[in-house]
BADREN-497718 format. One record per residue: x, y, z of N, C-alpha, C in turn. Coordinates in Angstrom, 2 decimals, m for minus. Layout:
N
<site n_x="X" n_y="Y" n_z="Z" ca_x="X" ca_y="Y" ca_z="Z" c_x="X" c_y="Y" c_z="Z"/>
...
// end
This chain:
105
<site n_x="31.86" n_y="m60.16" n_z="32.43" ca_x="32.76" ca_y="m61.20" ca_z="31.93" c_x="32.51" c_y="m62.57" c_z="32.86"/>
<site n_x="31.06" n_y="m62.17" n_z="33.97" ca_x="30.49" ca_y="m63.10" ca_z="34.22" c_x="29.91" c_y="m64.14" c_z="33.75"/>
<site n_x="28.93" n_y="m63.00" n_z="32.90" ca_x="27.90" ca_y="m63.64" ca_z="31.84" c_x="28.56" c_y="m64.14" c_z="31.11"/>
<site n_x="29.60" n_y="m64.08" n_z="29.83" ca_x="30.53" ca_y="m64.34" ca_z="29.20" c_x="31.18" c_y="m65.76" c_z="29.07"/>
<site n_x="31.64" n_y="m65.61" n_z="30.54" ca_x="31.87" ca_y="m67.39" ca_z="31.35" c_x="30.70" c_y="m68.29" c_z="31.15"/>
<site n_x="30.18" n_y="m67.76" n_z="31.81" ca_x="28.40" ca_y="m68.87" ca_z="31.71" c_x="28.59" c_y="m69.00" c_z="30.67"/>
<site n_x="28.13" n_y="m68.51" n_z="29.27" ca_x="27.87" ca_y="m68.81" ca_z="28.06" c_x="29.03" c_y="m69.82" c_z="27.53"/>
<site n_x="30.47" n_y="m69.63" n_z="28.30" ca_x="31.26" ca_y="m70.64" ca_z="27.63" c_x="30.99" c_y="m71.84" c_z="28.24"/>
<site n_x="30.72" n_y="m71.77" n_z="29.72" ca_x="30.24" ca_y="m72.95" ca_z="30.37" c_x="28.74" c_y="m73.91" c_z="29.84"/>
<site n_x="27.81" n_y="m72.92" n_z="29.68" ca_x="26.49" ca_y="m73.64" ca_z="28.60" c_x="26.79" c_y="m74.08" c_z="27.16"/>
<site n_x="27.58" n_y="m73.96" n_z="26.63" ca_x="28.07" ca_y="m74.16" ca_z="24.98" c_x="28.80" c_y="m75.10" c_z="26.17"/>
<site n_x="30.08" n_y="m75.66" n_z="26.60" ca_x="29.79" ca_y="m76.88" ca_z="26.63" c_x="29.84" c_y="m78.01" c_z="27.66"/>
<site n_x="28.92" n_y="m77.42" n_z="27.82" ca_x="28.05" ca_y="m78.95" ca_z="28.66" c_x="27.90" c_y="m79.01" c_z="27.49"/>
<site n_x="26.84" n_y="m77.96" n_z="27.22" ca_x="25.75" ca_y="m79.31" ca_z="25.84" c_x="26.13" c_y="m79.76" c_z="25.21"/>
<site n_x="27.23" n_y="m79.07" n_z="24.59" ca_x="28.14" ca_y="m79.81" ca_z="23.76" c_x="28.59" c_y="m80.72" c_z="23.76"/>
<site n_x="28.97" n_y="m80.77" n_z="24.94" ca_x="30.05" ca_y="m82.92" ca_z="25.50" c_x="29.05" c_y="m83.34" c_z="25.72"/>
<site n_x="28.24" n_y="m83.29" n_z="26.23" ca_x="26.63" ca_y="m83.84" ca_z="26.60" c_x="26.03" c_y="m84.50" c_z="25.67"/>
<site n_x="26.34" n_y="m83.68" n_z="24.77" ca_x="25.81" ca_y="m84.42" ca_z="21.91" c_x="24.34" c_y="m83.91" c_z="22.49"/>
<site n_x="24.16" n_y="m82.84" n_z="23.30" ca_x="22.94" ca_y="m82.30" ca_z="23.60" c_x="22.41" c_y="m81.33" c_z="22.45"/>
<site n_x="23.44" n_y="m80.77" n_z="21.84" ca_x="22.95" ca_y="m79.91" ca_z="20.61" c_x="23.13" c_y="m78.88" c_z="21.74"/>
<site n_x="22.84" n_y="m77.46" n_z="21.03" ca_x="23.01" ca_y="m75.58" ca_z="21.71" c_x="21.80" c_y="m75.60" c_z="22.09"/>
<site n_x="20.94" n_y="m76.22" n_z="22.80" ca_x="19.54" ca_y="m76.13" ca_z="23.15" c_x="19.38" c_y="m74.72" c_z="23.74"/>
<site n_x="20.11" n_y="m73.08" n_z="24.11" ca_x="19.61" ca_y="m72.35" ca_z="24.93" c_x="21.35" c_y="m71.60" c_z="23.99"/>
<site n_x="20.83" n_y="m70.20" n_z="23.63" ca_x="21.84" ca_y="m69.29" ca_z="23.68" c_x="22.48" c_y="m68.70" c_z="24.17"/>
<site n_x="24.15" n_y="m68.94" n_z="23.77" ca_x="24.88" ca_y="m68.87" ca_z="24.87" c_x="26.79" c_y="m68.32" c_z="23.87"/>
<site n_x="27.46" n_y="m67.72" n_z="24.25" ca_x="28.50" ca_y="m67.34" ca_z="23.79" c_x="29.30" c_y="m68.35" c_z="24.10"/>
<site n_x="30.51" n_y="m68.55" n_z="22.39" ca_x="30.68" ca_y="m69.85" ca_z="22.66" c_x="32.82" c_y="m69.20" c_z="22.48"/>
<site n_x="33.49" n_y="m69.79" n_z="23.47" ca_x="35.28" ca_y="m69.28" ca_z="23.34" c_x="35.45" c_y="m70.85" c_z="24.38"/>
<site n_x="36.69" n_y="m70.96" n_z="25.20" ca_x="36.87" ca_y="m72.02" ca_z="25.59" c_x="35.96" c_y="m72.33" c_z="26.27"/>
<site n_x="35.46" n_y="m73.61" n_z="26.44" ca_x="34.38" ca_y="m74.43" ca_z="27.56" c_x="34.98" c_y="m75.62" c_z="27.45"/>
<site n_x="34.58" n_y="m75.83" n_z="28.85" ca_x="35.05" ca_y="m77.06" ca_z="28.85" c_x="34.48" c_y="m78.26" c_z="28.92"/>
<site n_x="34.58" n_y="m79.10" n_z="28.53" ca_x="34.73" ca_y="m80.16" ca_z="28.00" c_x="34.29" c_y="m81.80" c_z="29.31"/>
<site n_x="33.52" n_y="m81.27" n_z="30.52" ca_x="33.08" ca_y="m82.09" ca_z="30.91" c_x="32.34" c_y="m82.91" c_z="30.01"/>
<site n_x="32.23" n_y="m84.39" n_z="30.96" ca_x="31.46" ca_y="m85.05" ca_z="29.98" c_x="30.39" c_y="m85.75" c_z="30.86"/>
<site n_x="30.39" n_y="m85.69" n_z="32.65" ca_x="29.46" ca_y="m86.31" ca_z="33.32" c_x="28.61" c_y="m85.10" c_z="33.73"/>
<site n_x="26.79" n_y="m85.36" n_z="34.30" ca_x="27.13" ca_y="m84.32" ca_z="35.16" c_x="27.87" c_y="m83.86" c_z="36.18"/>
<site n_x="28.58" n_y="m84.35" n_z="37.01" ca_x="29.23" ca_y="m83.80" ca_z="37.83" c_x="30.32" c_y="m82.99" c_z="37.75"/>
<site n_x="31.20" n_y="m84.08" n_z="36.26" ca_x="31.46" ca_y="m82.72" ca_z="35.68" c_x="31.73" c_y="m81.47" c_z="35.39"/>
<site n_x="30.58" n_y="m80.77" n_z="35.05" ca_x="29.87" ca_y="m79.75" ca_z="34.41" c_x="29.28" c_y="m79.58" c_z="35.76"/>
<site n_x="28.56" n_y="m79.78" n_z="37.01" ca_x="28.38" ca_y="m79.03" ca_z="37.81" c_x="29.88" c_y="m78.56" c_z="38.89"/>
<site n_x="31.06" n_y="m79.77" n_z="38.60" ca_x="32.17" ca_y="m79.01" ca_z="39.29" c_x="32.97" c_y="m78.20" c_z="38.68"/>
<site n_x="32.70" n_y="m77.47" n_z="37.14" ca_x="33.67" ca_y="m77.11" ca_z="36.29" c_x="32.51" c_y="m75.90" c_z="37.01"/>
<site n_x="31.36" n_y="m75.72" n_z="36.92" ca_x="30.65" ca_y="m74.77" ca_z="37.15" c_x="30.51" c_y="m74.06" c_z="38.84"/>
<site n_x="31.08" n_y="m74.59" n_z="39.56" ca_x="31.91" ca_y="m74.05" ca_z="40.55" c_x="32.84" c_y="m73.69" c_z="40.81"/>
<site n_x="34.02" n_y="m73.79" n_z="40.16" ca_x="35.20" ca_y="m73.80" ca_z="40.29" c_x="35.14" c_y="m72.43" c_z="39.09"/>
<site n_x="33.98" n_y="m71.73" n_z="38.68" ca_x="33.63" ca_y="m70.90" ca_z="38.17" c_x="33.77" c_y="m69.84" c_z="39.06"/>
<site n_x="32.52" n_y="m70.30" n_z="40.17" ca_x="32.49" ca_y="m69.24" ca_z="41.25" c_x="30.47" c_y="m69.18" c_z="40.93"/>
<site n_x="30.38" n_y="m70.21" n_z="40.55" ca_x="28.81" ca_y="m70.24" ca_z="40.16" c_x="27.88" c_y="m71.24" c_z="41.52"/>
<site n_x="27.12" n_y="m70.85" n_z="41.79" ca_x="26.50" ca_y="m71.60" ca_z="43.01" c_x="25.24" c_y="m72.96" c_z="41.87"/>
<site n_x="25.51" n_y="m74.24" n_z="41.84" ca_x="24.94" ca_y="m74.56" ca_z="41.07" c_x="23.21" c_y="m75.02" c_z="42.17"/>
<site n_x="22.47" n_y="m74.81" n_z="41.78" ca_x="21.26" ca_y="m75.40" ca_z="41.92" c_x="20.35" c_y="m76.61" c_z="40.81"/>
<site n_x="20.24" n_y="m78.01" n_z="41.49" ca_x="20.19" ca_y="m78.70" ca_z="40.70" c_x="18.52" c_y="m79.74" c_z="41.17"/>
<site n_x="18.58" n_y="m79.45" n_z="39.79" ca_x="17.02" ca_y="m80.35" ca_z="39.18" c_x="17.19" c_y="m82.35" c_z="38.56"/>
<site n_x="16.99" n_y="m82.42" n_z="39.20" ca_x="17.88" ca_y="m83.78" ca_z="39.10" c_x="16.81" c_y="m84.74" c_z="38.61"/>
<site n_x="16.19" n_y="m85.69" n_z="37.56" ca_x="15.55" ca_y="m87.38" ca_z="37.08" c_x="16.14" c_y="m88.11" c_z="37.45"/>
<site n_x="16.13" n_y="m88.54" n_z="38.24" ca_x="16.52" ca_y="m90.52" ca_z="38.77" c_x="17.37" c_y="m90.53" c_z="39.91"/>
<site n_x="17.53" n_y="m91.86" n_z="39.86" ca_x="18.34" ca_y="m92.28" ca_z="40.80" c_x="20.52" c_y="m92.80" c_z="41.11"/>
<site n_x="20.44" n_y="m91.79" n_z="40.10" ca_x="22.30" ca_y="m92.87" ca_z="39.98" c_x="22.23" c_y="m91.65" c_z="40.61"/>
<site n_x="24.04" n_y="m91.83" n_z="40.47" ca_x="24.83" ca_y="m90.91" ca_z="41.29" c_x="25.57" c_y="m90.43" c_z="40.22"/>
<site n_x="25.21" n_y="m88.41" n_z="40.34" ca_x="25.63" ca_y="m88.10" ca_z="38.66" c_x="26.62" c_y="m88.49" c_z="38.33"/>
<site n_x="27.63" n_y="m89.31" n_z="38.48" ca_x="28.94" ca_y="m89.33" ca_z="37.87" c_x="28.27" c_y="m90.05" c_z="36.59"/>
<site n_x="27.22" n_y="m90.83" n_z="36.99" ca_x="26.13" ca_y="m91.31" ca_z="35.97" c_x="25.20" c_y="m90.80" c_z="34.91"/>
<site n_x="24.96" n_y="m89.61" n_z="35.22" ca_x="23.47" ca_y="m88.51" ca_z="34.93" c_x="24.29" c_y="m88.28" c_z="33.84"/>
<site n_x="23.79" n_y="m87.37" n_z="33.00" ca_x="23.53" ca_y="m86.70" ca_z="31.89" c_x="22.75" c_y="m84.93" c_z="32.21"/>
<site n_x="23.80" n_y="m84.32" n_z="31.62" ca_x="22.88" ca_y="m82.68" ca_z="31.48" c_x="22.16" c_y="m82.68" c_z="30.76"/>
<site n_x="21.28" n_y="m82.21" n_z="31.04" ca_x="19.71" ca_y="m81.72" ca_z="30.16" c_x="20.35" c_y="m80.13" c_z="29.21"/>
<site n_x="20.42" n_y="m79.36" n_z="30.70" ca_x="20.05" ca_y="m77.68" ca_z="29.94" c_x="20.56" c_y="m77.61" c_z="31.96"/>
<site n_x="21.23" n_y="m76.47" n_z="30.93" ca_x="22.28" ca_y="m75.24" ca_z="31.45" c_x="21.67" c_y="m74.27" c_z="31.30"/>
<site n_x="20.43" n_y="m73.34" n_z="32.37" ca_x="20.78" ca_y="m71.83" ca_z="32.65" c_x="21.19" c_y="m71.10" c_z="32.96"/>
<site n_x="21.31" n_y="m69.85" n_z="33.21" ca_x="21.48" ca_y="m68.77" ca_z="34.21" c_x="20.42" c_y="m68.26" c_z="35.12"/>
<site n_x="21.67" n_y="m67.46" n_z="36.42" ca_x="20.33" ca_y="m67.48" ca_z="37.21" c_x="20.61" c_y="m66.11" c_z="37.57"/>
<site n_x="20.06" n_y="m66.01" n_z="38.56" ca_x="20.65" ca_y="m64.16" ca_z="39.23" c_x="21.64" c_y="m64.25" c_z="39.70"/>
<site n_x="22.24" n_y="m63.06" n_z="39.93" ca_x="23.89" ca_y="m62.13" ca_z="40.21" c_x="23.14" c_y="m61.76" c_z="41.80"/>
<site n_x="23.84" n_y="m62.70" n_z="42.80" ca_x="23.49" ca_y="m61.87" ca_z="43.92" c_x="24.66" c_y="m60.81" c_z="43.83"/>
<site n_x="24.60" n_y="m59.62" n_z="44.61" ca_x="25.33" ca_y="m58.72" ca_z="44.70" c_x="25.16" c_y="m57.89" c_z="46.68"/>
<site n_x="25.58" n_y="m57.08" n_z="47.25" ca_x="25.90" ca_y="m56.51" ca_z="47.95" c_x="25.83" c_y="m54.99" c_z="48.01"/>
<site n_x="25.43" n_y="m54.56" n_z="48.97" ca_x="25.97" ca_y="m52.99" ca_z="48.14" c_x="26.77" c_y="m52.76" c_z="49.85"/>
<site n_x="28.51" n_y="m52.64" n_z="49.48" ca_x="29.52" ca_y="m51.76" ca_z="49.84" c_x="29.63" c_y="m50.01" c_z="50.36"/>
<site n_x="30.20" n_y="m49.98" n_z="51.03" ca_x="31.02" ca_y="m48.27" ca_z="51.31" c_x="32.07" c_y="m48.55" c_z="49.82"/>
<site n_x="32.16" n_y="m47.62" n_z="49.28" ca_x="33.08" ca_y="m47.78" ca_z="49.13" c_x="33.65" c_y="m46.10" c_z="48.93"/>
<site n_x="33.43" n_y="m45.38" n_z="49.70" ca_x="34.61" ca_y="m44.03" ca_z="50.32" c_x="33.76" c_y="m42.86" c_z="50.22"/>
<site n_x="34.28" n_y="m42.29" n_z="50.96" ca_x="33.70" ca_y="m40.79" ca_z="50.46" c_x="32.33" c_y="m40.41" c_z="50.88"/>
<site n_x="31.92" n_y="m41.86" n_z="51.33" ca_x="30.82" ca_y="m41.67" ca_z="51.39" c_x="29.85" c_y="m42.20" c_z="50.42"/>
<site n_x="30.05" n_y="m42.77" n_z="49.56" ca_x="29.63" ca_y="m43.68" ca_z="48.04" c_x="29.32" c_y="m45.31" c_z="48.52"/>
<site n_x="28.66" n_y="m45.60" n_z="47.90" ca_x="28.37" ca_y="m46.93" ca_z="48.20" c_x="28.23" c_y="m47.01" c_z="46.21"/>
<site n_x="29.20" n_y="m48.84" n_z="46.13" ca_x="28.98" ca_y="m50.01" ca_z="44.90" c_x="28.25" c_y="m50.95" c_z="45.49"/>
<site n_x="27.93" n_y="m51.21" n_z="44.65" ca_x="27.71" ca_y="m53.67" ca_z="44.07" c_x="28.65" c_y="m53.42" c_z="44.08"/>
<site n_x="28.51" n_y="m54.94" n_z="45.10" ca_x="29.56" ca_y="m55.73" ca_z="44.93" c_x="28.93" c_y="m57.62" c_z="44.46"/>
<site n_x="29.29" n_y="m58.10" n_z="43.34" ca_x="29.14" ca_y="m59.35" ca_z="43.45" c_x="29.16" c_y="m59.98" c_z="43.78"/>
<site n_x="28.18" n_y="m60.98" n_z="44.45" ca_x="29.05" ca_y="m61.67" ca_z="45.99" c_x="28.52" c_y="m63.32" c_z="45.01"/>
<site n_x="27.99" n_y="m63.51" n_z="44.08" ca_x="28.11" ca_y="m64.96" ca_z="42.98" c_x="26.84" c_y="m64.74" c_z="42.85"/>
<site n_x="27.13" n_y="m66.18" n_z="41.55" ca_x="26.26" ca_y="m65.88" ca_z="40.84" c_x="25.27" c_y="m67.58" c_z="40.67"/>
<site n_x="24.37" n_y="m67.26" n_z="40.15" ca_x="23.60" ca_y="m69.17" ca_z="40.27" c_x="23.51" c_y="m69.83" c_z="38.78"/>
<site n_x="23.39" n_y="m70.60" n_z="39.02" ca_x="22.75" ca_y="m71.46" ca_z="37.48" c_x="22.32" c_y="m72.36" c_z="37.34"/>
<site n_x="21.45" n_y="m72.96" n_z="36.75" ca_x="19.96" ca_y="m73.91" ca_z="37.51" c_x="20.44" c_y="m75.25" c_z="36.05"/>
<site n_x="21.13" n_y="m76.09" n_z="36.86" ca_x="21.68" ca_y="m77.27" ca_z="36.25" c_x="20.17" c_y="m78.65" c_z="35.96"/>
<site n_x="19.78" n_y="m78.92" n_z="34.27" ca_x="18.99" ca_y="m79.78" ca_z="34.46" c_x="19.89" c_y="m81.09" c_z="34.79"/>
<site n_x="18.85" n_y="m82.21" n_z="35.29" ca_x="20.38" ca_y="m82.97" ca_z="34.97" c_x="19.37" c_y="m84.71" c_z="34.56"/>
<site n_x="19.45" n_y="m85.80" n_z="33.47" ca_x="18.78" ca_y="m87.15" ca_z="33.78" c_x="19.72" c_y="m88.07" c_z="34.12"/>
<site n_x="19.60" n_y="m89.31" n_z="34.71" ca_x="20.19" ca_y="m90.03" ca_z="34.88" c_x="19.12" c_y="m91.40" c_z="34.08"/>
<site n_x="19.86" n_y="m92.23" n_z="33.95" ca_x="19.84" ca_y="m93.67" ca_z="32.92" c_x="17.77" c_y="m94.08" c_z="33.26"/>
<site n_x="17.96" n_y="m93.40" n_z="34.28" ca_x="17.24" ca_y="m94.58" ca_z="35.31" c_x="14.87" c_y="m94.06" c_z="34.48"/>
<site n_x="15.35" n_y="m92.39" n_z="34.06" ca_x="14.71" ca_y="m91.25" ca_z="34.38" c_x="14.12" c_y="m91.74" c_z="32.99"/>
<site n_x="15.31" n_y="m92.49" n_z="31.94" ca_x="14.59" ca_y="m92.87" ca_z="30.26" c_x="13.19" c_y="m92.55" c_z="29.54"/>
<site n_x="12.62" n_y="m91.93" n_z="28.81" ca_x="11.20" ca_y="m92.20" ca_z="28.46" c_x="11.10" c_y="m93.07" c_z="28.23"/>
// end
């Protein structure tokens, strides 16, 4: 389910930033974030740990998202009773590439 939600977040962030679909993702109820700060906040609100790659010196509220890439899912092994163990998802990472106006080519 997390991968499906991540796909929706990717599609929403890219569409809102006017960047088109630069990555393959599944679409559903996508967020309507318009700045990098809003996109990052949306991902964090959905439980993702965001790793930011920012080009430029402006605040995130003035920058746009260039790409969002899925990261690793971090798990932990916990006891499930009766001597069994199971993997529990702790969090999933998301890589967000951000471009600010001063970094325009």
